[in-house]
Structure formats: structure tokens, C-alpha cells
C-alpha positions in Angstrom: -19.4 15.6 27.6 -21.7 15.6 30.7 -22.0 18.5 33.2 -19.7 16.8 35.7 -16.7 16.3 33.4 -17.3 19.7 31.7 -17.2 21.4 35.1 -14.1 19.4 36.1 -12.2 20.5 33.0 -13.3 24.1 33.5 -12.1 24.0 37.1 -8.7 22.6 36.1 -8.2 25.3 33.4 -9.2 28.1 35.7 -6.9 26.8 38.4 -4.0 26.6 36.0 -4.6 30.1 34.6 -4.8 31.7 38.0 -1.7 29.9 39.2 0.3 31.0 36.0 -1.0 34.6 36.4 0.0 34.8 40.0 3.5 33.5 39.1 3.8 36.2 36.4 2.8 38.9 39.0 4.9 37.5 41.8 8.1 36.3 40.1 9.5 39.6 38.9 9.4 41.1 42.3 10.4 38.1 44.3 13.3 38.6 46.7 15.8 35.7 46.9 18.3 35.9 49.7 21.9 36.0 48.5 25.3 36.5 50.0 27.7 39.4 49.5 29.1 37.8 46.4 25.5 37.6 44.8 25.2 33.8 45.1 22.7 31.7 47.1 25.4 29.9 49.0 24.9 26.6 47.1 28.2 25.3 45.8 29.5 22.2 44.0 33.0 20.8 43.3 34.4 22.1 46.6 33.2 25.6 46.0 34.5 25.9 42.4 30.9 26.1 41.1 28.5 28.5 42.9 24.8 29.1 42.2 24.1 32.7 41.2 20.7 34.5 41.0 19.9 36.2 37.7 16.6 37.7 36.4 14.8 35.8 33.7 15.8 37.2 30.3 13.3 39.6 28.7 12.8 37.3 25.6 11.6 34.6 27.9 9.1 36.8 29.6 7.8 38.2 26.3 7.5 34.8 24.8 5.7 33.4 27.9 3.3 36.3 27.9 2.4 35.9 24.2 1.8 32.1 24.8 -0.4 32.9 27.8 -2.5 35.3 25.8 -2.6 33.0 22.7 -3.8 30.1 24.8 -6.6 32.3 26.3 -7.7 33.4 22.8 -7.7 29.8 21.6 -10.0 28.8 24.4 -12.4 31.6 23.5 -12.4 30.9 19.8 -12.2 27.1 19.8 -13.7 24.3 22.0 -11.6 23.2 24.9 -13.1 24.9 27.9 -15.3 22.1 29.1 -18.5 21.9 26.9 -18.1 25.4 25.6 -18.1 25.3 21.8 -16.1 28.5 21.1 -17.1 31.6 19.2 -16.2 30.0 15.8 -18.5 27.1 16.3 -15.8 24.8 15.0 -15.5 21.1 15.8 -13.3 18.3 14.6 -16.4 16.1 13.9 -17.9 18.8 11.7 -14.7 19.4 9.9 -14.4 15.6 9.2 -17.9 15.5 7.8 -17.2 18.5 5.5 -14.0 16.9 4.3 -15.7 13.6 3.7 -18.5 15.3 1.8 -16.0 17.1 -0.4 -14.1 13.8 -1.1 -17.4 12.0 -1.8 -18.4 14.7 -4.2 -15.1 14.3 -6.2 -15.4 10.5 -6.0 -18.9 10.6 -7.3 -17.6 12.2 -10.5 -15.0 9.5 -10.9 -17.6 6.7 -10.3 -19.9 8.3 -12.8 -17.2 8.1 -15.4 -16.4 4.5 -14.4 -20.0 3.5 -15.1 -20.2 5.3 -18.4 -16.7 4.4 -19.7 -15.2 1.1 -20.9 -12.2 -0.4 -19.3 -9.7 0.7 -22.0 -10.9 4.3 -21.7 -10.5 4.2 -17.9 -6.9 2.9 -18.4 -6.1 6.4 -19.6 -8.1 8.3 -17.0 -5.6 9.6 -14.4 -8.2 10.5 -11.7 -9.9 7.1 -12.0 -6.5 5.4 -11.9 -5.7 7.1 -8.6 -8.7 5.4 -7.1 -7.8 2.2 -8.9 -4.3 2.3 -7.4 -5.7 2.5 -3.9 -8.1 -0.4 -4.7 -5.1 -2.5 -5.9 -3.0 -1.7 -2.9 -5.9 -2.6 -0.5 -6.9 -5.8 -2.2 -4.2 -7.2 -4.6 -0.8 -5.9 -3.5 -0.5 -8.5 -0.7 0.0 -11.2 -3.4 1.0 -9.3 -6.6 3.3 -6.7 -4.9 2.7 -2.9 -4.6 4.0 -2.5 -8.2 2.0 -5.4 -9.6 5.2 -7.3 -10.6 4.2 -10.5 -8.8 5.7 -12.6 -6.0 7.3 -15.8 -7.2 7.4 -17.3 -3.7 3.6 -17.8 -3.8 3.2 -18.0 -7.6 1.4 -14.6 -8.0 2.1 -13.6 -11.6 3.5 -10.3 -12.9 0.5 -8.2 -14.0 2.3 -5.5 -15.8 4.5 -7.3 -18.3 2.1 -8.0 -21.2 2.2 -11.7 -20.5 -1.2 -13.3 -19.9 -1.8 -16.8 -18.5 -5.6 -16.8 -19.1 -5.8 -14.2 -21.8 -5.4 -10.4 -21.9 -8.7 -9.3 -23.4 -10.9 -7.0 -21.3 -13.4 -9.8 -20.7 -10.8 -12.3 -19.7 -9.2 -10.0 -17.2 -12.6 -9.1 -15.8 -13.4 -12.8 -15.5 -10.1 -13.5 -13.7 -10.8 -10.8 -11.1 -14.5 -11.5 -10.7 -14.5 -15.3 -10.6 -10.8 -16.1 -9.7 -8.6 -18.7 -11.2 -7.2 -22.1 -10.1 -4.0 -23.4 -11.6 -2.4 -26.8 -11.4 0.9 -28.1 -12.7 0.8 -31.9 -12.0 4.0 -33.5 -10.5 5.8 -35.4 -13.3 8.9 -36.6 -11.3 7.8 -40.2 -11.0 6.6 -40.4 -14.6 9.7 -38.9 -16.2 12.5 -39.9 -13.8 15.0 -37.4 -12.6 17.2 -37.5 -15.7 14.3 -36.6 -18.0 13.1 -33.9 -15.5 16.5 -32.2 -15.9 16.4 -32.6 -19.6 12.9 -31.1 -19.9 13.9 -28.2 -17.6 16.8 -27.4 -19.9 14.5 -27.6 -22.9 11.9 -25.3 -21.2 14.7 -22.8 -20.5 15.8 -23.0 -24.2 12.3 -22.0 -25.3 12.7 -18.5 -23.9 16.4 -18.2 -24.9 17.5 -18.5 -21.3 20.8 -20.0 -20.3 20.7 -23.8 -20.6 22.7 -26.9 -21.5 22.3 -27.7 -25.1 22.7 -31.5 -24.9 20.1 -32.1 -22.1 17.8 -29.6 -23.9 17.9 -31.6 -27.1 17.2 -34.8 -25.2 14.3 -33.1 -23.4 12.5 -31.9 -26.5 10.8 -35.2 -27.5 9.9 -35.8 -23.8 8.4 -32.4 -23.7 6.4 -33.0 -26.9 5.1 -36.3 -25.5 4.4 -35.3 -21.9 3.9 -31.5 -21.8 2.7 -30.3 -25.2 -0.9 -31.3 -24.4 -1.1 -28.3 -22.1 1.7 -26.0 -23.1 1.5 -26.6 -26.8 3.9 -28.3 -29.1 5.9 -25.0 -29.4 5.6 -24.2 -25.7 3.4 -21.1 -26.2 0.8 -22.3 -23.7 -3.0 -22.7 -23.6 -5.0 -19.8 -22.2 -8.1 -21.9 -21.9 -6.3 -24.3 -19.5 -4.2 -21.6 -17.9 -1.1 -23.4 -19.1 1.6 -20.6 -19.3 3.6 -19.6 -22.3 7.1 -20.9 -21.7 8.7 -18.8 -24.5 8.3 -15.4 -22.8 10.8 -15.8 -20.0 8.1 -14.8 -17.4 7.9 -17.4 -14.6 5.3 -17.4 -11.9 7.4 -19.4 -9.4 10.9 -18.2 -10.5 12.9 -18.9 -13.6 16.1 -20.5 -12.4 17.0 -24.0 -13.4 16.3 -25.2 -9.9 12.9 -23.5 -9.8 11.9 -25.2 -13.1 13.2 -28.6 -12.0 11.1 -28.3 -8.8 8.0 -27.3 -10.8 8.3 -30.3 -13.1 9.2 -32.9 -10.4 6.8 -31.8 -7.7 4.2 -29.8 -9.6 2.7 -26.4 -8.7 -0.6 -25.2 -7.5 -1.8 -21.6 -7.3 -5.2 -19.9 -6.8 -6.5 -16.4 -7.7 -9.5 -15.9 -5.4 -12.8 -14.6 -6.7 -13.4 -11.0 -5.8 -17.1 -10.8 -6.8 -18.3 -11.0 -3.2 -15.9 -8.3 -1.9 -15.8 -5.8 -4.8 -18.6 -4.4 -6.9 -18.7 -4.3 -10.7 -17.3 -0.7 -10.9 -14.4 -1.6 -8.5 -13.5 -4.7 -10.6 -13.7 -2.6 -13.7 -11.3 -0.1 -12.2 -8.9 -2.8 -11.2 -8.9 -4.2 -14.8 -8.2 -0.6 -16.0 -5.3 -0.3 -13.6 -3.8 -3.6 -14.9 -4.1 -2.4 -18.5 -2.7 1.0 -17.8 0.9 -0.4 -17.7 1.5 -0.5 -21.5 0.3 -4.1 -21.6 -3.0 -3.6 -23.5 -2.1 -4.8 -26.9 -4.2 -8.0 -26.7 -7.1 -6.1 -25.2 -7.1 -3.5 -28.0 -6.7 -6.2 -30.6 -9.9 -7.8 -29.3 -11.7 -4.4 -29.3 -10.7 -3.8 -33.0 -11.8 -7.2 -34.0 
């Protein structure tokens, strides 16, 4: 604050304090002219309501005095009187720096553990997972939801249900986050015809035990084996190398209703997981993988570790 504005603030504060002090001194002894009935003569409602004159209650005077003194002490102890820094030498900027330093100190301990620990160890590290939760909310929740359960409207998969489209090992999850993924389900409506589209949809539902029509499902099985098994497997369990999802789990990226599946078969689906290697560093990607695996969905990851 330059000298002009500092002086301006000081002048305003002094002016207000002097005015308040004069009011305190003058008000108790001020004489207000009243009539014989003790009122000022101001009336409303044809004289039914009259303005009386009463002294300020003692509690109000005491409270106002305490506030006046407290405000003066504050300006002595803390900055507020122009460029005067106060006897405590406190400033919001200094407090912010101290708090940031304390936070960075705690975070440095977390990041040290991130660098020295593997992903599965970090998935059990509560302080590290708190940082990972914030990373997820800032970078991933817009598509996958705050709880990681996915958003079917855009084909963002559920990350916490132990179903993996591209594999659930640590390396596969790290690769998905680092390099991204691109998925394509080709449109088969013209190739199959609408009747076979409905049949295959019913068969796809039957693979996970979902509600379906038995007749169309039986008719759809040979069509599925001819047209769909190359990607999804003859038993519908998918192909992680291609990113073809497992149809037997009941987990659907774009929704699992009959109509959703008919639409997917007839018109196809496309989805993309962007690469995060240019936005996040290796430690942050490692933490995100740990956050995903912290939701009791680490069976595949641990099986790869054991092998």
C-alpha cells in the first residue's frame, strides 16, 4: 500500500473513531424536548401510537463500549490501520506461506512413500489414498463419476467393480491411464438385419443371466458365434487385448437395458480414454492406479504379482 492510500485509510479510521467517541460522550446527556406526557409529539394511527423517549438500555451501552475497545485493540495488534503492521507482526500472506509449507512437508512424506512403494502397497496406504482421491476428483471424476462407478451416457466404465475391459493387472491399469484407450464397437445393423439384431441382443443378455426372451436368444446364439465371437470370444468373455468387453459380467459401459444393447449392436459404439502422460507425472499416475485398486477389485492385480 502506497503512502497516499495508507494515509487515506488512517484518516477514515481516525475520523470514525472520533465521531463514535463523541457520540458516546454526548448521547447520555443529550436533552430531547418532550411534552408533559413524556412523548415527542410524533403520533401515528390518529394518535393511538405516540413516540416516547427512553434511555438506551445498559446492556447496549456496555456491549457497544466493549466492541469499541476491542476494535481499538485489534488495530493495535493486527494490520488494518493503513500500512501499520501491528504489534504481532501477523499478515495473511505470511500465514498462507506457513500453512503451505506445513502442507508441503506432509505431502513430501507421502510422495516419498509413493516413489518407494509399489501400487498394491499404496492401495492400502490411507494418507496416500487421500491424495489419490483428490487427484481422481480433479482429473477423472468428470467422466467416471465422483465414486468411480462410471457414466453410461458417455461410455465411461465402472472402475470399482472388479471388471476390466483391458485387463486389471497393475501394468495394464498404469498403461490405460498413461497412454489412454480407444474402443470401437462397429455398427452391425445392416449386416445382421433388425431381426437378428434383436436376437443377438437377447443372447447377449442371456450370457449374464439378465432378463431376456429365450426364443430370440436361442436364435441369436449362432449369429453371435459367427459375427461377434471374433472379438467377444465364443463364450462372450471378451478379449482384453482388443478391449472387447466381457458380456457375462452384467457390467455395461453404455447401459444394460435391452434397448441399450440393441442400439449398440445396430449403430455401434465408440469411446476414448484420453492419455494422461502429458498432464500427470509418473507418481500421480501411480497413485491413481492405487486408488482404483483400493476398492476391493485387486484380485487380478495380485494374481499377476504372485505369478
